[in-house]
Short mmCIF file of the C-alpha atoms (twelve columns), coordinates in Angstrom:
data_MODEL
# 
_entry.id   MODEL 
# 
loop_
_atom_site.group_PDB 
_atom_site.id 
_atom_site.type_symbol 
_atom_site.label_atom_id 
_atom_site.label_alt_id 
_atom_site.label_comp_id 
_atom_site.label_asym_id 
_atom_site.label_seq_id 
_atom_site.Cartn_x 
_atom_site.Cartn_y 
_atom_site.Cartn_z 
_atom_site.pdbx_PDB_model_num 
ATOM 1   C CA . MET A 1   0.000   0.000  0.000   1 
ATOM 2   C CA . ALA A 2   1.347   3.402  -0.957  1 
ATOM 3   C CA . SER A 3   1.948   5.941  1.744   1 
ATOM 4   C CA . PHE A 4   1.303   9.605  1.135   1 
ATOM 5   C CA . PRO A 5   3.294   12.404 2.706   1 
ATOM 6   C CA . VAL A 6   1.502   13.941 5.645   1 
ATOM 7   C CA . ASP A 7   1.788   17.551 6.666   1 
ATOM 8   C CA . PRO A 8   2.212   18.526 10.357  1 
ATOM 9   C CA . ASP A 9   -1.554  19.045 10.723  1 
ATOM 10  C CA . GLY A 10  -2.164  15.368 9.997   1 
ATOM 11  C CA . GLY A 11  -3.707  15.700 6.498   1 
ATOM 12  C CA . PRO A 12  -2.136  14.828 3.162   1 
ATOM 13  C CA . SER A 13  0.474   17.335 2.055   1 
ATOM 14  C CA . THR A 14  0.005   19.580 -0.975  1 
ATOM 15  C CA . CYS A 15  1.855   18.665 -4.136  1 
ATOM 16  C CA . HIS A 16  5.072   20.685 -4.427  1 
ATOM 17  C CA . LEU A 17  4.149   21.635 -7.984  1 
ATOM 18  C CA . LEU A 18  0.973   23.333 -6.741  1 
ATOM 19  C CA . ARG A 19  3.009   25.386 -4.278  1 
ATOM 20  C CA . LEU A 20  4.777   27.101 -7.176  1 
ATOM 21  C CA . PRO A 21  3.357   30.294 -8.696  1 
ATOM 22  C CA . ARG A 22  1.048   29.644 -11.662 1 
ATOM 23  C CA . GLU A 23  3.458   31.310 -14.120 1 
ATOM 24  C CA . ILE A 24  6.204   28.850 -13.199 1 
ATOM 25  C CA . ARG A 25  3.806   25.888 -13.394 1 
ATOM 26  C CA . LEU A 26  2.761   26.978 -16.890 1 
ATOM 27  C CA . ARG A 27  6.403   27.175 -17.916 1 
ATOM 28  C CA . ILE A 28  6.993   23.630 -16.599 1 
ATOM 29  C CA . PHE A 29  3.922   22.385 -18.466 1 
ATOM 30  C CA . GLY A 30  5.331   24.000 -21.596 1 
ATOM 31  C CA . TYR A 31  8.351   21.679 -21.410 1 
ATOM 32  C CA . LEU A 32  6.000   18.703 -21.207 1 
ATOM 33  C CA . LEU A 33  3.275   19.731 -23.615 1 
ATOM 34  C CA . LYS A 34  4.595   22.190 -26.212 1 
ATOM 35  C CA . SER A 35  5.525   20.691 -29.547 1 
ATOM 36  C CA . PRO A 36  8.415   21.997 -31.650 1 
ATOM 37  C CA . SER A 37  6.350   21.263 -34.766 1 
ATOM 38  C CA . SER A 38  2.656   21.159 -35.614 1 
ATOM 39  C CA . ILE A 39  0.413   18.534 -34.061 1 
ATOM 40  C CA . GLN A 40  -1.413  16.558 -36.729 1 
ATOM 41  C CA . VAL A 41  -5.122  15.989 -36.318 1 
ATOM 42  C CA . HIS A 42  -5.530  12.796 -38.348 1 
ATOM 43  C CA . ARG A 43  -8.697  11.823 -40.153 1 
ATOM 44  C CA . SER A 44  -8.432  9.016  -42.634 1 
ATOM 45  C CA . SER A 45  -11.431 7.499  -44.371 1 
ATOM 46  C CA . ASN A 46  -9.524  4.210  -44.636 1 
ATOM 47  C CA . ASP A 47  -9.056  3.977  -40.872 1 
ATOM 48  C CA . ARG A 48  -12.064 2.805  -38.863 1 
ATOM 49  C CA . ARG A 49  -10.629 4.238  -35.631 1 
ATOM 50  C CA . PRO A 50  -11.591 7.804  -34.745 1 
ATOM 51  C CA . ALA A 51  -9.261  10.513 -35.958 1 
ATOM 52  C CA . SER A 52  -6.731  11.147 -33.232 1 
ATOM 53  C CA . LEU A 53  -3.877  13.195 -31.942 1 
ATOM 54  C CA . TYR A 54  -0.444  11.593 -32.379 1 
ATOM 55  C CA . HIS A 55  2.605   13.392 -31.090 1 
ATOM 56  C CA . PRO A 56  5.435   12.636 -28.673 1 
ATOM 57  C CA . LEU A 57  4.256   14.805 -25.784 1 
ATOM 58  C CA . HIS A 58  3.734   13.963 -22.120 1 
ATOM 59  C CA . PRO A 59  -0.016  14.305 -21.562 1 
ATOM 60  C CA . ALA A 60  -0.043  12.086 -18.433 1 
ATOM 61  C CA . ILE A 61  0.332   15.271 -16.385 1 
ATOM 62  C CA . LEU A 62  -3.274  16.094 -17.376 1 
ATOM 63  C CA . SER A 63  -4.609  13.244 -15.234 1 
ATOM 64  C CA . THR A 64  -3.049  14.254 -11.900 1 
ATOM 65  C CA . CYS A 65  -5.655  16.661 -10.476 1 
ATOM 66  C CA . LYS A 66  -8.228  19.201 -11.643 1 
ATOM 67  C CA . LEU A 67  -6.039  22.263 -11.103 1 
ATOM 68  C CA . ILE A 68  -3.059  20.795 -12.956 1 
ATOM 69  C CA . ASN A 69  -5.398  19.561 -15.705 1 
ATOM 70  C CA . ALA A 70  -6.844  23.057 -16.166 1 
ATOM 71  C CA . ASP A 71  -3.424  24.721 -16.334 1 
ATOM 72  C CA . ALA A 72  -1.826  22.026 -18.507 1 
ATOM 73  C CA . THR A 73  -4.813  21.929 -20.896 1 
ATOM 74  C CA . GLU A 74  -4.371  25.663 -21.413 1 
ATOM 75  C CA . VAL A 75  -0.764  25.043 -22.468 1 
ATOM 76  C CA . LEU A 76  -1.424  21.964 -24.627 1 
ATOM 77  C CA . TYR A 77  -4.292  23.403 -26.647 1 
ATOM 78  C CA . GLY A 78  -3.480  27.091 -26.383 1 
ATOM 79  C CA . GLN A 79  0.241   27.124 -27.189 1 
ATOM 80  C CA . ASN A 80  0.567   24.480 -29.908 1 
ATOM 81  C CA . LEU A 81  -0.086  24.658 -33.630 1 
ATOM 82  C CA . PHE A 82  -2.640  22.044 -34.686 1 
ATOM 83  C CA . GLN A 83  -2.797  21.006 -38.329 1 
ATOM 84  C CA . SER A 84  -5.188  19.075 -40.511 1 
ATOM 85  C CA . GLN A 85  -5.112  18.304 -44.209 1 
ATOM 86  C CA . ALA A 86  -8.183  18.525 -46.429 1 
ATOM 87  C CA . SER A 87  -8.264  16.068 -49.291 1 
ATOM 88  C CA . GLU A 88  -10.754 14.051 -51.320 1 
ATOM 89  C CA . ARG A 89  -9.716  10.839 -49.531 1 
ATOM 90  C CA . CYS A 90  -10.243 12.193 -46.024 1 
ATOM 91  C CA . ARG A 91  -13.485 12.993 -44.302 1 
ATOM 92  C CA . SER A 92  -14.068 16.502 -43.041 1 
ATOM 93  C CA . LEU A 93  -12.577 17.638 -39.789 1 
ATOM 94  C CA . ASP A 94  -14.935 16.851 -36.918 1 
ATOM 95  C CA . PHE A 95  -13.743 17.337 -33.351 1 
ATOM 96  C CA . ARG A 96  -16.518 15.040 -32.127 1 
ATOM 97  C CA . GLN A 97  -14.604 12.161 -33.756 1 
ATOM 98  C CA . THR A 98  -11.107 13.045 -32.626 1 
ATOM 99  C CA . ARG A 99  -9.429  12.332 -29.331 1 
ATOM 100 C CA . ILE A 100 -9.167  16.083 -28.897 1 
ATOM 101 C CA . GLY A 101 -12.877 16.334 -28.109 1 
ATOM 102 C CA . LEU A 102 -15.181 19.332 -28.121 1 
ATOM 103 C CA . ALA A 103 -14.131 20.854 -24.784 1 
ATOM 104 C CA . ASN A 104 -10.444 20.825 -25.721 1 
ATOM 105 C CA . ALA A 105 -11.142 22.028 -29.270 1 
ATOM 106 C CA . ALA A 106 -12.660 25.122 -27.684 1 
ATOM 107 C CA . ALA A 107 -9.230  25.914 -26.187 1 
ATOM 108 C CA . ILE A 108 -7.307  25.690 -29.495 1 
ATOM 109 C CA . LYS A 109 -5.837  29.065 -30.436 1 
ATOM 110 C CA . THR A 110 -3.705  28.242 -33.500 1 
ATOM 111 C CA . PHE A 111 -4.711  25.994 -36.397 1 
ATOM 112 C CA . ARG A 112 -3.307  25.277 -39.859 1 
ATOM 113 C CA . LEU A 113 -5.493  23.906 -42.643 1 
ATOM 114 C CA . VAL A 114 -3.666  22.348 -45.563 1 
ATOM 115 C CA . ASN A 115 -5.512  22.120 -48.864 1 
ATOM 116 C CA . LEU A 116 -3.553  20.242 -51.509 1 
ATOM 117 C CA . ALA A 117 -5.862  20.516 -54.506 1 
ATOM 118 C CA . ASP A 118 -8.995  22.321 -55.661 1 
ATOM 119 C CA . ASP A 119 -10.890 18.995 -55.771 1 
ATOM 120 C CA . SER A 120 -10.871 18.965 -51.958 1 
ATOM 121 C CA . LEU A 121 -12.526 22.383 -51.590 1 
ATOM 122 C CA . LYS A 122 -15.828 21.004 -50.349 1 
ATOM 123 C CA . TYR A 123 -13.937 19.462 -47.423 1 
ATOM 124 C CA . PHE A 124 -11.928 22.635 -46.955 1 
ATOM 125 C CA . ARG A 125 -15.116 24.685 -46.583 1 
ATOM 126 C CA . LYS A 126 -16.521 22.164 -44.082 1 
ATOM 127 C CA . ASP A 127 -13.264 22.305 -42.135 1 
ATOM 128 C CA . LEU A 128 -13.582 26.086 -41.813 1 
ATOM 129 C CA . GLU A 129 -17.164 25.664 -40.612 1 
ATOM 130 C CA . CYS A 130 -15.987 23.109 -38.037 1 
ATOM 131 C CA . LEU A 131 -13.308 25.476 -36.756 1 
ATOM 132 C CA . GLU A 132 -15.831 28.307 -36.558 1 
ATOM 133 C CA . ARG A 133 -18.258 26.140 -34.588 1 
ATOM 134 C CA . TYR A 134 -15.929 24.326 -32.207 1 
ATOM 135 C CA . CYS A 135 -12.906 26.636 -31.775 1 
ATOM 136 C CA . PRO A 136 -14.172 29.923 -30.332 1 
ATOM 137 C CA . SER A 137 -10.718 30.682 -28.875 1 
ATOM 138 C CA . LEU A 138 -9.063  30.516 -32.302 1 
ATOM 139 C CA . ARG A 139 -6.782  33.532 -32.769 1 
ATOM 140 C CA . THR A 140 -4.463  32.389 -35.565 1 
ATOM 141 C CA . LEU A 141 -5.532  30.557 -38.702 1 
ATOM 142 C CA . VAL A 142 -2.906  29.507 -41.205 1 
ATOM 143 C CA . VAL A 143 -4.192  28.274 -44.561 1 
ATOM 144 C CA . SER A 144 -1.755  26.409 -46.798 1 
ATOM 145 C CA . LEU A 145 -2.839  26.112 -50.412 1 
ATOM 146 C CA . SER A 146 -1.163  24.576 -53.421 1 
ATOM 147 C CA . GLY A 147 -1.327  26.084 -56.853 1 
ATOM 148 C CA . CYS A 148 0.195   28.360 -59.394 1 
ATOM 149 C CA . PRO A 149 0.373   31.961 -58.154 1 
ATOM 150 C CA . ASP A 150 -1.170  33.265 -61.403 1 
ATOM 151 C CA . THR A 151 -4.371  31.271 -60.839 1 
ATOM 152 C CA . LEU A 152 -4.418  31.290 -57.051 1 
ATOM 153 C CA . TYR A 153 -5.767  34.823 -56.643 1 
ATOM 154 C CA . ASP A 154 -8.853  34.031 -58.712 1 
ATOM 155 C CA . SER A 155 -9.393  30.473 -57.522 1 
ATOM 156 C CA . PRO A 156 -12.208 28.890 -55.510 1 
ATOM 157 C CA . SER A 157 -9.641  28.524 -52.708 1 
ATOM 158 C CA . MET A 158 -9.269  32.297 -52.485 1 
ATOM 159 C CA . ARG A 159 -13.013 32.824 -52.355 1 
ATOM 160 C CA . ILE A 160 -13.230 30.395 -49.454 1 
ATOM 161 C CA . LEU A 161 -10.352 32.181 -47.755 1 
ATOM 162 C CA . GLU A 162 -12.213 35.473 -48.124 1 
ATOM 163 C CA . GLN A 163 -15.198 33.787 -46.452 1 
ATOM 164 C CA . ALA A 164 -12.884 32.720 -43.622 1 
ATOM 165 C CA . SER A 165 -12.078 36.339 -42.831 1 
ATOM 166 C CA . VAL A 166 -15.825 36.958 -42.445 1 
ATOM 167 C CA . MET A 167 -16.416 33.721 -40.490 1 
ATOM 168 C CA . PHE A 168 -13.711 34.620 -37.949 1 
ATOM 169 C CA . PRO A 169 -14.109 38.339 -37.212 1 
ATOM 170 C CA . ASP A 170 -12.139 38.084 -33.936 1 
ATOM 171 C CA . LEU A 171 -9.224  36.346 -35.569 1 
ATOM 172 C CA . GLY A 172 -6.040  38.190 -34.761 1 
ATOM 173 C CA . TYR A 173 -4.051  36.629 -37.592 1 
ATOM 174 C CA . LEU A 174 -5.172  35.057 -40.881 1 
ATOM 175 C CA . HIS A 175 -2.218  33.845 -42.885 1 
ATOM 176 C CA . LEU A 176 -2.217  32.428 -46.411 1 
ATOM 177 C CA . TYR A 177 0.733   30.284 -47.338 1 
ATOM 178 C CA . SER A 178 0.850   28.868 -50.852 1 
ATOM 179 C CA . TRP A 179 3.090   26.157 -52.224 1 
ATOM 180 C CA . PHE A 180 4.123   25.963 -55.849 1 
ATOM 181 C CA . TYR A 181 6.908   23.609 -56.860 1 
ATOM 182 C CA . GLY A 182 7.903   23.169 -53.225 1 
ATOM 183 C CA . ARG A 183 8.401   26.784 -52.231 1 
ATOM 184 C CA . SER A 184 6.262   29.519 -50.761 1 
ATOM 185 C CA . VAL A 185 5.032   31.965 -53.380 1 
ATOM 186 C CA . VAL A 186 2.305   33.858 -51.567 1 
ATOM 187 C CA . ASP A 187 2.714   35.053 -48.029 1 
ATOM 188 C CA . TRP A 188 0.576   37.767 -46.482 1 
ATOM 189 C CA . VAL A 189 -1.447  38.598 -43.413 1 
# 
């Protein structure tokens, strides 16, 4: 049987982590839960399992207590870049079917949508609607498109991007990033 430390008053002692100021705890959680790259939100139509979050982080800290969970969740979903790719083969983004869940999706602040071809635009539009519905804390949206710069400005992708600026009026940063032959050709805020 495990023994728990007891404070002088006879009750269980407080976790040393909780004795630290919140700012320091958040910094510690950053070492455990911040990713150096984007976190992929997978959704494959070939996979019968729900779309899920795969990344080498240390989310076990989330299950220690309610206060640590609240602080660590803020770091995990508020300080990481989440990314999802729209394509004809993949179903639309739906946080109800990911391990992220609706409550955590509401804490996401930065998201990147990758659209590889114009034939996936119907999914791309649905992805934007999903982000609008389930990510009220979203402050940065990065949209990565592929295509020739001459046709990109007058493409269906651009019209959807213009809709995104209307859909997310509180967005602090809307960034278009276009790939053509493996390099960025359009980059503006």
